[in-house]
N, CA, C and O atoms as a Maestro MAE file, in Angstrom:
{
 s_m_m2io_version
 :::
 2.0.0
}

f_m_ct {
 s_m_title
 :::
 protein
 m_atom[336] {
  # First column is atom index #
  i_m_mmod_type
  r_m_x_coord
  r_m_y_coord
  r_m_z_coord
  i_m_residue_number
  s_m_chain_name
  s_m_pdb_residue_name
  s_m_pdb_atom_name
  i_m_atomic_number
  :::
  1 25 0.890 -1.032 -0.003 1 A "UNK " " N  " 7
  2 3 -0.180 -0.040 -0.020 1 A "UNK " " CA " 6
  3 2 0.687 1.430 0.069 1 A "UNK " " C  " 6
  4 15 1.255 1.617 1.144 1 A "UNK " " O  " 8
  5 25 0.801 2.254 -0.746 2 A "UNK " " N  " 7
  6 3 1.659 3.296 -1.025 2 A "UNK " " CA " 6
  7 2 1.394 4.322 0.120 2 A "UNK " " C  " 6
  8 15 0.236 4.537 0.476 2 A "UNK " " O  " 8
  9 25 2.265 4.845 0.599 3 A "UNK " " N  " 7
  10 3 2.222 5.745 1.511 3 A "UNK " " CA " 6
  11 2 1.961 7.262 0.983 3 A "UNK " " C  " 6
  12 15 2.512 7.648 -0.047 3 A "UNK " " O  " 8
  13 25 1.206 7.996 1.639 4 A "UNK " " N  " 7
  14 3 0.797 9.357 1.411 4 A "UNK " " CA " 6
  15 2 1.842 10.436 2.010 4 A "UNK " " C  " 6
  16 15 1.953 10.415 3.235 4 A "UNK " " O  " 8
  17 25 2.613 11.367 1.307 5 A "UNK " " N  " 7
  18 3 3.526 12.196 1.562 5 A "UNK " " CA " 6
  19 2 3.061 13.525 1.531 5 A "UNK " " C  " 6
  20 15 1.955 13.728 1.030 5 A "UNK " " O  " 8
  21 25 3.627 14.336 1.920 6 A "UNK " " N  " 7
  22 3 3.342 15.911 1.651 6 A "UNK " " CA " 6
  23 2 4.294 16.509 0.598 6 A "UNK " " C  " 6
  24 15 4.201 17.704 0.317 6 A "UNK " " O  " 8
  25 25 5.105 15.803 0.071 7 A "UNK " " N  " 7
  26 3 5.825 16.201 -1.106 7 A "UNK " " CA " 6
  27 2 5.078 16.612 -2.338 7 A "UNK " " C  " 6
  28 15 4.234 15.898 -2.881 7 A "UNK " " O  " 8
  29 25 5.471 17.921 -2.790 8 A "UNK " " N  " 7
  30 3 4.633 18.135 -4.026 8 A "UNK " " CA " 6
  31 2 5.400 17.334 -5.489 8 A "UNK " " C  " 6
  32 15 6.588 17.110 -5.723 8 A "UNK " " O  " 8
  33 25 4.264 17.068 -6.227 9 A "UNK " " N  " 7
  34 3 4.669 16.074 -7.671 9 A "UNK " " CA " 6
  35 2 5.951 16.995 -8.031 9 A "UNK " " C  " 6
  36 15 6.055 18.100 -7.498 9 A "UNK " " O  " 8
  37 25 6.888 16.543 -8.907 10 A "UNK " " N  " 7
  38 3 7.957 17.250 -9.629 10 A "UNK " " CA " 6
  39 2 7.503 17.974 -10.710 10 A "UNK " " C  " 6
  40 15 6.573 17.564 -11.405 10 A "UNK " " O  " 8
  41 25 8.056 18.980 -10.908 11 A "UNK " " N  " 7
  42 3 7.442 20.059 -11.786 11 A "UNK " " CA " 6
  43 2 8.701 20.402 -12.527 11 A "UNK " " C  " 6
  44 15 9.809 20.245 -12.015 11 A "UNK " " O  " 8
  45 25 8.550 20.792 -13.535 12 A "UNK " " N  " 7
  46 3 9.673 21.341 -14.465 12 A "UNK " " CA " 6
  47 2 9.633 23.247 -14.106 12 A "UNK " " C  " 6
  48 15 8.651 23.982 -14.212 12 A "UNK " " O  " 8
  49 25 10.737 23.543 -13.768 13 A "UNK " " N  " 7
  50 3 10.692 24.996 -13.346 13 A "UNK " " CA " 6
  51 2 11.827 25.738 -14.121 13 A "UNK " " C  " 6
  52 15 12.683 25.032 -14.653 13 A "UNK " " O  " 8
  53 25 11.903 26.908 -14.218 14 A "UNK " " N  " 7
  54 3 12.914 27.691 -14.770 14 A "UNK " " CA " 6
  55 2 14.440 27.093 -14.119 14 A "UNK " " C  " 6
  56 15 15.400 26.625 -14.732 14 A "UNK " " O  " 8
  57 25 14.289 27.262 -12.966 15 A "UNK " " N  " 7
  58 3 15.221 26.818 -11.831 15 A "UNK " " CA " 6
  59 2 16.229 25.745 -12.329 15 A "UNK " " C  " 6
  60 15 17.439 25.783 -12.550 15 A "UNK " " O  " 8
  61 25 15.076 24.564 -12.447 16 A "UNK " " N  " 7
  62 3 15.383 23.257 -12.694 16 A "UNK " " CA " 6
  63 2 16.093 23.079 -14.234 16 A "UNK " " C  " 6
  64 15 16.987 22.305 -14.575 16 A "UNK " " O  " 8
  65 25 15.447 23.962 -14.928 17 A "UNK " " N  " 7
  66 3 15.907 24.107 -16.253 17 A "UNK " " CA " 6
  67 2 17.497 24.380 -16.690 17 A "UNK " " C  " 6
  68 15 18.235 23.890 -17.545 17 A "UNK " " O  " 8
  69 25 17.661 25.509 -15.572 18 A "UNK " " N  " 7
  70 3 19.062 25.832 -15.510 18 A "UNK " " CA " 6
  71 2 20.107 24.881 -14.994 18 A "UNK " " C  " 6
  72 15 21.222 24.684 -15.477 18 A "UNK " " O  " 8
  73 25 19.477 24.233 -13.765 19 A "UNK " " N  " 7
  74 3 20.441 23.229 -13.307 19 A "UNK " " CA " 6
  75 2 20.855 22.177 -14.208 19 A "UNK " " C  " 6
  76 15 22.040 21.843 -14.227 19 A "UNK " " O  " 8
  77 25 19.872 21.535 -15.069 20 A "UNK " " N  " 7
  78 3 20.076 20.641 -15.971 20 A "UNK " " CA " 6
  79 2 21.043 21.057 -17.138 20 A "UNK " " C  " 6
  80 15 21.921 20.395 -17.691 20 A "UNK " " O  " 8
  81 25 20.657 22.252 -17.335 21 A "UNK " " N  " 7
  82 3 21.983 23.084 -18.449 21 A "UNK " " CA " 6
  83 2 23.238 22.831 -17.866 21 A "UNK " " C  " 6
  84 15 24.138 22.145 -18.351 21 A "UNK " " O  " 8
  85 25 23.239 23.528 -16.617 22 A "UNK " " N  " 7
  86 3 24.780 23.336 -15.905 22 A "UNK " " CA " 6
  87 2 25.340 21.844 -15.890 22 A "UNK " " C  " 6
  88 15 26.530 21.596 -16.084 22 A "UNK " " O  " 8
  89 25 24.425 20.927 -15.656 23 A "UNK " " N  " 7
  90 3 24.905 19.509 -15.582 23 A "UNK " " CA " 6
  91 2 25.458 18.868 -16.935 23 A "UNK " " C  " 6
  92 15 26.417 18.114 -17.099 23 A "UNK " " O  " 8
  93 25 24.284 19.565 -18.125 24 A "UNK " " N  " 7
  94 3 24.685 18.628 -19.068 24 A "UNK " " CA " 6
  95 2 25.649 19.610 -20.140 24 A "UNK " " C  " 6
  96 15 25.810 19.072 -21.235 24 A "UNK " " O  " 8
  97 25 26.108 20.554 -20.032 25 A "UNK " " N  " 7
  98 3 27.121 21.362 -20.674 25 A "UNK " " CA " 6
  99 2 28.405 20.692 -20.779 25 A "UNK " " C  " 6
  100 15 28.999 20.529 -21.845 25 A "UNK " " O  " 8
  101 25 28.817 20.308 -19.633 26 A "UNK " " N  " 7
  102 3 30.365 19.447 -19.757 26 A "UNK " " CA " 6
  103 2 30.452 18.499 -20.420 26 A "UNK " " C  " 6
  104 15 31.446 18.324 -21.125 26 A "UNK " " O  " 8
  105 25 29.487 17.673 -20.377 27 A "UNK " " N  " 7
  106 3 29.162 16.489 -21.136 27 A "UNK " " CA " 6
  107 2 28.916 16.682 -22.667 27 A "UNK " " C  " 6
  108 15 29.253 15.924 -23.576 27 A "UNK " " O  " 8
  109 25 28.262 17.850 -22.739 28 A "UNK " " N  " 7
  110 3 28.116 18.035 -24.305 28 A "UNK " " CA " 6
  111 2 29.586 18.461 -25.002 28 A "UNK " " C  " 6
  112 15 30.017 18.100 -26.097 28 A "UNK " " O  " 8
  113 25 30.103 19.188 -24.187 29 A "UNK " " N  " 7
  114 3 31.325 20.229 -24.759 29 A "UNK " " CA " 6
  115 2 32.583 19.290 -24.720 29 A "UNK " " C  " 6
  116 15 33.631 19.664 -25.248 29 A "UNK " " O  " 8
  117 25 32.461 17.813 -23.965 30 A "UNK " " N  " 7
  118 3 33.556 16.815 -23.971 30 A "UNK " " CA " 6
  119 2 33.381 15.821 -25.050 30 A "UNK " " C  " 6
  120 15 34.243 15.218 -25.690 30 A "UNK " " O  " 8
  121 25 32.162 15.772 -25.120 31 A "UNK " " N  " 7
  122 3 31.672 14.636 -26.434 31 A "UNK " " CA " 6
  123 2 31.912 15.027 -27.904 31 A "UNK " " C  " 6
  124 15 32.183 14.306 -28.864 31 A "UNK " " O  " 8
  125 25 31.724 16.499 -27.818 32 A "UNK " " N  " 7
  126 3 31.745 16.962 -29.037 32 A "UNK " " CA " 6
  127 2 33.440 17.296 -29.648 32 A "UNK " " C  " 6
  128 15 33.948 18.409 -29.784 32 A "UNK " " O  " 8
  129 25 33.977 16.144 -29.900 33 A "UNK " " N  " 7
  130 3 35.530 15.785 -30.046 33 A "UNK " " CA " 6
  131 2 35.925 16.689 -31.053 33 A "UNK " " C  " 6
  132 15 36.810 17.503 -30.786 33 A "UNK " " O  " 8
  133 25 35.410 16.671 -32.155 34 A "UNK " " N  " 7
  134 3 35.694 17.459 -33.375 34 A "UNK " " CA " 6
  135 2 35.989 19.362 -33.293 34 A "UNK " " C  " 6
  136 15 36.520 20.132 -34.093 34 A "UNK " " O  " 8
  137 25 35.309 19.586 -31.839 35 A "UNK " " N  " 7
  138 3 35.442 21.146 -31.855 35 A "UNK " " CA " 6
  139 2 36.937 21.302 -31.242 35 A "UNK " " C  " 6
  140 15 37.683 22.268 -31.406 35 A "UNK " " O  " 8
  141 25 37.142 20.375 -30.657 36 A "UNK " " N  " 7
  142 3 38.541 20.594 -30.047 36 A "UNK " " CA " 6
  143 2 39.861 19.592 -30.226 36 A "UNK " " C  " 6
  144 15 40.764 19.460 -29.400 36 A "UNK " " O  " 8
  145 25 39.744 18.923 -31.505 37 A "UNK " " N  " 7
  146 3 40.831 18.092 -31.636 37 A "UNK " " CA " 6
  147 2 41.595 18.792 -32.734 37 A "UNK " " C  " 6
  148 15 41.443 18.532 -33.928 37 A "UNK " " O  " 8
  149 25 42.485 19.760 -32.219 38 A "UNK " " N  " 7
  150 3 43.260 20.287 -32.887 38 A "UNK " " CA " 6
  151 2 44.240 20.766 -32.116 38 A "UNK " " C  " 6
  152 15 44.053 20.825 -30.900 38 A "UNK " " O  " 8
  153 25 45.642 21.255 -32.769 39 A "UNK " " N  " 7
  154 3 46.579 21.767 -32.006 39 A "UNK " " CA " 6
  155 2 46.807 23.191 -31.628 39 A "UNK " " C  " 6
  156 15 47.297 23.654 -30.598 39 A "UNK " " O  " 8
  157 25 46.412 23.693 -32.532 40 A "UNK " " N  " 7
  158 3 46.708 25.526 -32.578 40 A "UNK " " CA " 6
  159 2 44.973 25.993 -32.057 40 A "UNK " " C  " 6
  160 15 43.911 25.454 -32.368 40 A "UNK " " O  " 8
  161 25 45.202 27.025 -31.290 41 A "UNK " " N  " 7
  162 3 46.148 27.674 -30.744 41 A "UNK " " CA " 6
  163 2 46.680 27.068 -29.561 41 A "UNK " " C  " 6
  164 15 45.939 26.278 -28.977 41 A "UNK " " O  " 8
  165 25 47.924 27.305 -29.052 42 A "UNK " " N  " 7
  166 3 48.659 26.727 -28.052 42 A "UNK " " CA " 6
  167 2 48.669 27.950 -26.990 42 A "UNK " " C  " 6
  168 15 48.585 29.156 -27.220 42 A "UNK " " O  " 8
  169 25 48.813 27.194 -25.621 43 A "UNK " " N  " 7
  170 3 48.671 28.290 -24.630 43 A "UNK " " CA " 6
  171 2 50.010 27.816 -23.849 43 A "UNK " " C  " 6
  172 15 50.072 26.626 -23.538 43 A "UNK " " O  " 8
  173 25 50.965 28.580 -23.550 44 A "UNK " " N  " 7
  174 3 52.369 28.123 -22.725 44 A "UNK " " CA " 6
  175 2 52.629 27.157 -23.488 44 A "UNK " " C  " 6
  176 15 52.797 26.127 -22.836 44 A "UNK " " O  " 8
  177 25 52.750 27.008 -24.693 45 A "UNK " " N  " 7
  178 3 53.453 25.748 -25.499 45 A "UNK " " CA " 6
  179 2 52.583 24.610 -24.949 45 A "UNK " " C  " 6
  180 15 53.342 23.669 -24.717 45 A "UNK " " O  " 8
  181 25 51.592 24.359 -24.706 46 A "UNK " " N  " 7
  182 3 50.657 23.595 -24.604 46 A "UNK " " CA " 6
  183 2 49.635 23.379 -25.564 46 A "UNK " " C  " 6
  184 15 48.801 24.275 -25.690 46 A "UNK " " O  " 8
  185 25 49.538 22.330 -26.286 47 A "UNK " " N  " 7
  186 3 48.698 22.172 -27.472 47 A "UNK " " CA " 6
  187 2 46.741 22.489 -27.151 47 A "UNK " " C  " 6
  188 15 46.141 22.241 -26.105 47 A "UNK " " O  " 8
  189 25 46.266 22.977 -28.204 48 A "UNK " " N  " 7
  190 3 44.671 23.021 -27.562 48 A "UNK " " CA " 6
  191 2 44.021 21.992 -27.334 48 A "UNK " " C  " 6
  192 15 42.939 22.019 -26.747 48 A "UNK " " O  " 8
  193 25 44.411 21.249 -27.632 49 A "UNK " " N  " 7
  194 3 43.573 19.840 -27.483 49 A "UNK " " CA " 6
  195 2 43.668 19.441 -25.788 49 A "UNK " " C  " 6
  196 15 42.669 19.184 -25.116 49 A "UNK " " O  " 8
  197 25 44.795 19.445 -25.362 50 A "UNK " " N  " 7
  198 3 44.856 19.395 -24.004 50 A "UNK " " CA " 6
  199 2 44.560 20.483 -22.618 50 A "UNK " " C  " 6
  200 15 44.272 20.196 -21.456 50 A "UNK " " O  " 8
  201 25 44.762 21.820 -23.277 51 A "UNK " " N  " 7
  202 3 44.345 22.709 -22.450 51 A "UNK " " CA " 6
  203 2 43.169 23.178 -22.492 51 A "UNK " " C  " 6
  204 15 42.856 23.929 -21.569 51 A "UNK " " O  " 8
  205 25 42.281 22.925 -23.428 52 A "UNK " " N  " 7
  206 3 40.995 22.882 -23.660 52 A "UNK " " CA " 6
  207 2 40.158 22.194 -22.388 52 A "UNK " " C  " 6
  208 15 39.332 22.661 -21.604 52 A "UNK " " O  " 8
  209 25 40.704 20.979 -22.531 53 A "UNK " " N  " 7
  210 3 39.980 19.714 -21.563 53 A "UNK " " CA " 6
  211 2 40.262 19.961 -20.224 53 A "UNK " " C  " 6
  212 15 39.471 19.527 -19.386 53 A "UNK " " O  " 8
  213 25 41.396 20.674 -19.820 54 A "UNK " " N  " 7
  214 3 41.619 21.195 -18.445 54 A "UNK " " CA " 6
  215 2 41.013 22.278 -18.220 54 A "UNK " " C  " 6
  216 15 40.692 22.430 -17.042 54 A "UNK " " O  " 8
  217 25 40.746 23.070 -18.906 55 A "UNK " " N  " 7
  218 3 40.127 24.358 -18.576 55 A "UNK " " CA " 6
  219 2 38.527 23.978 -18.585 55 A "UNK " " C  " 6
  220 15 37.757 24.749 -18.012 55 A "UNK " " O  " 8
  221 25 37.986 22.718 -19.274 56 A "UNK " " N  " 7
  222 3 36.622 22.173 -18.664 56 A "UNK " " CA " 6
  223 2 36.492 21.578 -17.516 56 A "UNK " " C  " 6
  224 15 35.399 21.418 -16.972 56 A "UNK " " O  " 8
  225 25 37.877 21.096 -16.919 57 A "UNK " " N  " 7
  226 3 37.622 20.660 -15.419 57 A "UNK " " CA " 6
  227 2 37.288 21.862 -14.623 57 A "UNK " " C  " 6
  228 15 36.511 21.651 -13.692 57 A "UNK " " O  " 8
  229 25 37.668 22.977 -14.770 58 A "UNK " " N  " 7
  230 3 37.533 24.049 -13.849 58 A "UNK " " CA " 6
  231 2 36.102 24.392 -13.861 58 A "UNK " " C  " 6
  232 15 35.395 24.601 -12.875 58 A "UNK " " O  " 8
  233 25 35.647 24.434 -15.548 59 A "UNK " " N  " 7
  234 3 34.364 25.098 -15.731 59 A "UNK " " CA " 6
  235 2 33.320 24.086 -15.141 59 A "UNK " " C  " 6
  236 15 32.252 24.495 -14.687 59 A "UNK " " O  " 8
  237 25 33.654 22.746 -15.159 60 A "UNK " " N  " 7
  238 3 32.864 21.954 -14.855 60 A "UNK " " CA " 6
  239 2 32.504 22.031 -13.467 60 A "UNK " " C  " 6
  240 15 31.325 22.035 -13.111 60 A "UNK " " O  " 8
  241 25 33.490 22.094 -12.652 61 A "UNK " " N  " 7
  242 3 33.328 22.158 -11.257 61 A "UNK " " CA " 6
  243 2 32.517 23.568 -10.790 61 A "UNK " " C  " 6
  244 15 31.871 23.534 -9.743 61 A "UNK " " O  " 8
  245 25 32.548 24.314 -11.273 62 A "UNK " " N  " 7
  246 3 32.027 25.416 -11.386 62 A "UNK " " CA " 6
  247 2 30.620 25.628 -11.620 62 A "UNK " " C  " 6
  248 15 29.889 26.296 -10.889 62 A "UNK " " O  " 8
  249 25 30.200 24.902 -12.901 63 A "UNK " " N  " 7
  250 3 28.659 24.349 -13.204 63 A "UNK " " CA " 6
  251 2 28.192 23.796 -12.153 63 A "UNK " " C  " 6
  252 15 27.308 24.386 -11.532 63 A "UNK " " O  " 8
  253 25 28.614 22.689 -11.759 64 A "UNK " " N  " 7
  254 3 28.312 21.850 -10.753 64 A "UNK " " CA " 6
  255 2 28.294 22.376 -9.402 64 A "UNK " " C  " 6
  256 15 27.812 21.606 -8.571 64 A "UNK " " O  " 8
  257 25 28.645 23.344 -9.040 65 A "UNK " " N  " 7
  258 3 28.515 24.142 -7.688 65 A "UNK " " CA " 6
  259 2 27.530 24.960 -7.846 65 A "UNK " " C  " 6
  260 15 26.716 25.145 -6.941 65 A "UNK " " O  " 8
  261 25 27.449 25.634 -9.141 66 A "UNK " " N  " 7
  262 3 25.882 26.466 -9.443 66 A "UNK " " CA " 6
  263 2 24.703 25.652 -9.054 66 A "UNK " " C  " 6
  264 15 23.792 25.911 -8.267 66 A "UNK " " O  " 8
  265 25 25.027 24.174 -10.097 67 A "UNK " " N  " 7
  266 3 23.902 23.437 -9.957 67 A "UNK " " CA " 6
  267 2 23.406 23.077 -8.554 67 A "UNK " " C  " 6
  268 15 22.193 23.204 -8.388 67 A "UNK " " O  " 8
  269 25 24.202 22.611 -7.419 68 A "UNK " " N  " 7
  270 3 24.112 22.318 -6.298 68 A "UNK " " CA " 6
  271 2 23.247 23.309 -5.715 68 A "UNK " " C  " 6
  272 15 22.136 23.040 -5.258 68 A "UNK " " O  " 8
  273 25 23.859 24.672 -5.737 69 A "UNK " " N  " 7
  274 3 23.356 25.657 -4.810 69 A "UNK " " CA " 6
  275 2 21.977 25.907 -5.259 69 A "UNK " " C  " 6
  276 15 21.122 26.236 -4.437 69 A "UNK " " O  " 8
  277 25 21.700 25.773 -6.525 70 A "UNK " " N  " 7
  278 3 20.378 26.285 -7.099 70 A "UNK " " CA " 6
  279 2 19.497 25.102 -6.707 70 A "UNK " " C  " 6
  280 15 18.311 25.401 -6.568 70 A "UNK " " O  " 8
  281 25 19.800 23.895 -6.511 71 A "UNK " " N  " 7
  282 3 19.072 22.697 -6.076 71 A "UNK " " CA " 6
  283 2 18.643 22.757 -4.584 71 A "UNK " " C  " 6
  284 15 17.591 22.351 -4.089 71 A "UNK " " O  " 8
  285 25 19.802 23.414 -3.928 72 A "UNK " " N  " 7
  286 3 19.526 23.637 -2.510 72 A "UNK " " CA " 6
  287 2 18.279 24.649 -2.230 72 A "UNK " " C  " 6
  288 15 17.382 24.461 -1.408 72 A "UNK " " O  " 8
  289 25 18.437 25.818 -3.145 73 A "UNK " " N  " 7
  290 3 17.488 27.037 -3.103 73 A "UNK " " CA " 6
  291 2 16.039 26.340 -3.587 73 A "UNK " " C  " 6
  292 15 14.972 26.543 -3.007 73 A "UNK " " O  " 8
  293 25 16.183 25.612 -4.579 74 A "UNK " " N  " 7
  294 3 14.823 25.152 -5.190 74 A "UNK " " CA " 6
  295 2 14.109 24.110 -3.978 74 A "UNK " " C  " 6
  296 15 12.895 24.004 -3.799 74 A "UNK " " O  " 8
  297 25 15.260 23.327 -3.151 75 A "UNK " " N  " 7
  298 3 14.436 22.465 -2.264 75 A "UNK " " CA " 6
  299 2 13.904 23.381 -0.966 75 A "UNK " " C  " 6
  300 15 12.776 23.238 -0.494 75 A "UNK " " O  " 8
  301 25 14.500 23.965 -0.659 76 A "UNK " " N  " 7
  302 3 14.250 25.003 0.677 76 A "UNK " " CA " 6
  303 2 13.029 25.514 0.205 76 A "UNK " " C  " 6
  304 15 12.037 25.361 0.918 76 A "UNK " " O  " 8
  305 25 12.912 26.191 -1.054 77 A "UNK " " N  " 7
  306 3 11.632 26.910 -1.293 77 A "UNK " " CA " 6
  307 2 10.270 25.891 -1.426 77 A "UNK " " C  " 6
  308 15 9.131 26.213 -1.089 77 A "UNK " " O  " 8
  309 25 10.635 24.727 -1.939 78 A "UNK " " N  " 7
  310 3 9.238 23.627 -1.973 78 A "UNK " " CA " 6
  311 2 9.388 23.224 -0.617 78 A "UNK " " C  " 6
  312 15 8.472 22.422 -0.439 78 A "UNK " " O  " 8
  313 25 10.123 23.354 0.578 79 A "UNK " " N  " 7
  314 3 9.576 22.884 1.776 79 A "UNK " " CA " 6
  315 2 8.935 23.953 2.689 79 A "UNK " " C  " 6
  316 15 8.550 23.830 3.851 79 A "UNK " " O  " 8
  317 25 8.913 25.168 1.776 80 A "UNK " " N  " 7
  318 3 8.034 26.239 2.698 80 A "UNK " " CA " 6
  319 2 9.363 27.232 3.292 80 A "UNK " " C  " 6
  320 15 9.223 27.933 4.295 80 A "UNK " " O  " 8
  321 25 10.397 27.180 2.665 81 A "UNK " " N  " 7
  322 3 11.557 28.198 3.061 81 A "UNK " " CA " 6
  323 2 12.154 28.247 4.154 81 A "UNK " " C  " 6
  324 15 12.623 29.318 4.540 81 A "UNK " " O  " 8
  325 25 12.313 26.642 5.190 82 A "UNK " " N  " 7
  326 3 12.875 26.597 6.050 82 A "UNK " " CA " 6
  327 2 14.798 26.591 5.632 82 A "UNK " " C  " 6
  328 15 15.326 25.847 4.805 82 A "UNK " " O  " 8
  329 25 15.390 27.467 6.345 83 A "UNK " " N  " 7
  330 3 16.736 27.153 6.104 83 A "UNK " " CA " 6
  331 2 17.578 26.324 6.845 83 A "UNK " " C  " 6
  332 15 17.347 26.101 8.033 83 A "UNK " " O  " 8
  333 25 18.773 25.726 6.111 84 A "UNK " " N  " 7
  334 3 19.557 24.628 6.300 84 A "UNK " " CA " 6
  335 2 20.698 24.874 6.488 84 A "UNK " " C  " 6
  336 15 21.504 23.963 6.672 84 A "UNK " " O  " 8
  :::
 }
 m_bond[335] {
  # First column is bond index #
  i_m_from
  i_m_to
  i_m_order
  :::
  1 1 2 1
  2 2 3 1
  3 3 4 2
  4 3 5 1
  5 5 6 1
  6 6 7 1
  7 7 8 2
  8 7 9 1
  9 9 10 1
  10 10 11 1
  11 11 12 2
  12 11 13 1
  13 13 14 1
  14 14 15 1
  15 15 16 2
  16 15 17 1
  17 17 18 1
  18 18 19 1
  19 19 20 2
  20 19 21 1
  21 21 22 1
  22 22 23 1
  23 23 24 2
  24 23 25 1
  25 25 26 1
  26 26 27 1
  27 27 28 2
  28 27 29 1
  29 29 30 1
  30 30 31 1
  31 31 32 2
  32 31 33 1
  33 33 34 1
  34 34 35 1
  35 35 36 2
  36 35 37 1
  37 37 38 1
  38 38 39 1
  39 39 40 2
  40 39 41 1
  41 41 42 1
  42 42 43 1
  43 43 44 2
  44 43 45 1
  45 45 46 1
  46 46 47 1
  47 47 48 2
  48 47 49 1
  49 49 50 1
  50 50 51 1
  51 51 52 2
  52 51 53 1
  53 53 54 1
  54 54 55 1
  55 55 56 2
  56 55 57 1
  57 57 58 1
  58 58 59 1
  59 59 60 2
  60 59 61 1
  61 61 62 1
  62 62 63 1
  63 63 64 2
  64 63 65 1
  65 65 66 1
  66 66 67 1
  67 67 68 2
  68 67 69 1
  69 69 70 1
  70 70 71 1
  71 71 72 2
  72 71 73 1
  73 73 74 1
  74 74 75 1
  75 75 76 2
  76 75 77 1
  77 77 78 1
  78 78 79 1
  79 79 80 2
  80 79 81 1
  81 81 82 1
  82 82 83 1
  83 83 84 2
  84 83 85 1
  85 85 86 1
  86 86 87 1
  87 87 88 2
  88 87 89 1
  89 89 90 1
  90 90 91 1
  91 91 92 2
  92 91 93 1
  93 93 94 1
  94 94 95 1
  95 95 96 2
  96 95 97 1
  97 97 98 1
  98 98 99 1
  99 99 100 2
  100 99 101 1
  101 101 102 1
  102 102 103 1
  103 103 104 2
  104 103 105 1
  105 105 106 1
  106 106 107 1
  107 107 108 2
  108 107 109 1
  109 109 110 1
  110 110 111 1
  111 111 112 2
  112 111 113 1
  113 113 114 1
  114 114 115 1
  115 115 116 2
  116 115 117 1
  117 117 118 1
  118 118 119 1
  119 119 120 2
  120 119 121 1
  121 121 122 1
  122 122 123 1
  123 123 124 2
  124 123 125 1
  125 125 126 1
  126 126 127 1
  127 127 128 2
  128 127 129 1
  129 129 130 1
  130 130 131 1
  131 131 132 2
  132 131 133 1
  133 133 134 1
  134 134 135 1
  135 135 136 2
  136 135 137 1
  137 137 138 1
  138 138 139 1
  139 139 140 2
  140 139 141 1
  141 141 142 1
  142 142 143 1
  143 143 144 2
  144 143 145 1
  145 145 146 1
  146 146 147 1
  147 147 148 2
  148 147 149 1
  149 149 150 1
  150 150 151 1
  151 151 152 2
  152 151 153 1
  153 153 154 1
  154 154 155 1
  155 155 156 2
  156 155 157 1
  157 157 158 1
  158 158 159 1
  159 159 160 2
  160 159 161 1
  161 161 162 1
  162 162 163 1
  163 163 164 2
  164 163 165 1
  165 165 166 1
  166 166 167 1
  167 167 168 2
  168 167 169 1
  169 169 170 1
  170 170 171 1
  171 171 172 2
  172 171 173 1
  173 173 174 1
  174 174 175 1
  175 175 176 2
  176 175 177 1
  177 177 178 1
  178 178 179 1
  179 179 180 2
  180 179 181 1
  181 181 182 1
  182 182 183 1
  183 183 184 2
  184 183 185 1
  185 185 186 1
  186 186 187 1
  187 187 188 2
  188 187 189 1
  189 189 190 1
  190 190 191 1
  191 191 192 2
  192 191 193 1
  193 193 194 1
  194 194 195 1
  195 195 196 2
  196 195 197 1
  197 197 198 1
  198 198 199 1
  199 199 200 2
  200 199 201 1
  201 201 202 1
  202 202 203 1
  203 203 204 2
  204 203 205 1
  205 205 206 1
  206 206 207 1
  207 207 208 2
  208 207 209 1
  209 209 210 1
  210 210 211 1
  211 211 212 2
  212 211 213 1
  213 213 214 1
  214 214 215 1
  215 215 216 2
  216 215 217 1
  217 217 218 1
  218 218 219 1
  219 219 220 2
  220 219 221 1
  221 221 222 1
  222 222 223 1
  223 223 224 2
  224 223 225 1
  225 225 226 1
  226 226 227 1
  227 227 228 2
  228 227 229 1
  229 229 230 1
  230 230 231 1
  231 231 232 2
  232 231 233 1
  233 233 234 1
  234 234 235 1
  235 235 236 2
  236 235 237 1
  237 237 238 1
  238 238 239 1
  239 239 240 2
  240 239 241 1
  241 241 242 1
  242 242 243 1
  243 243 244 2
  244 243 245 1
  245 245 246 1
  246 246 247 1
  247 247 248 2
  248 247 249 1
  249 249 250 1
  250 250 251 1
  251 251 252 2
  252 251 253 1
  253 253 254 1
  254 254 255 1
  255 255 256 2
  256 255 257 1
  257 257 258 1
  258 258 259 1
  259 259 260 2
  260 259 261 1
  261 261 262 1
  262 262 263 1
  263 263 264 2
  264 263 265 1
  265 265 266 1
  266 266 267 1
  267 267 268 2
  268 267 269 1
  269 269 270 1
  270 270 271 1
  271 271 272 2
  272 271 273 1
  273 273 274 1
  274 274 275 1
  275 275 276 2
  276 275 277 1
  277 277 278 1
  278 278 279 1
  279 279 280 2
  280 279 281 1
  281 281 282 1
  282 282 283 1
  283 283 284 2
  284 283 285 1
  285 285 286 1
  286 286 287 1
  287 287 288 2
  288 287 289 1
  289 289 290 1
  290 290 291 1
  291 291 292 2
  292 291 293 1
  293 293 294 1
  294 294 295 1
  295 295 296 2
  296 295 297 1
  297 297 298 1
  298 298 299 1
  299 299 300 2
  300 299 301 1
  301 301 302 1
  302 302 303 1
  303 303 304 2
  304 303 305 1
  305 305 306 1
  306 306 307 1
  307 307 308 2
  308 307 309 1
  309 309 310 1
  310 310 311 1
  311 311 312 2
  312 311 313 1
  313 313 314 1
  314 314 315 1
  315 315 316 2
  316 315 317 1
  317 317 318 1
  318 318 319 1
  319 319 320 2
  320 319 321 1
  321 321 322 1
  322 322 323 1
  323 323 324 2
  324 323 325 1
  325 325 326 1
  326 326 327 1
  327 327 328 2
  328 327 329 1
  329 329 330 1
  330 330 331 1
  331 331 332 2
  332 331 333 1
  333 333 334 1
  334 334 335 1
  335 335 336 2
  :::
 }
}
């Protein structure tokens, strides 16, 4: 027998769309290999292929942190604004 909960049903909100974009963007950028499979331009002697991927490590970290903070805000607003 299913339990009844006070949780609201999942809904698509603009904030959740932004969260999804933040989490999907690094995958798309890294899976689109033809966009960065080249040597030029070099950065301090490092070919583009390598420094582009390392740059995405930092970008992915920032985007994941943004998504996490937005998710926390979304969950707080769904629970009635209780701070945690």
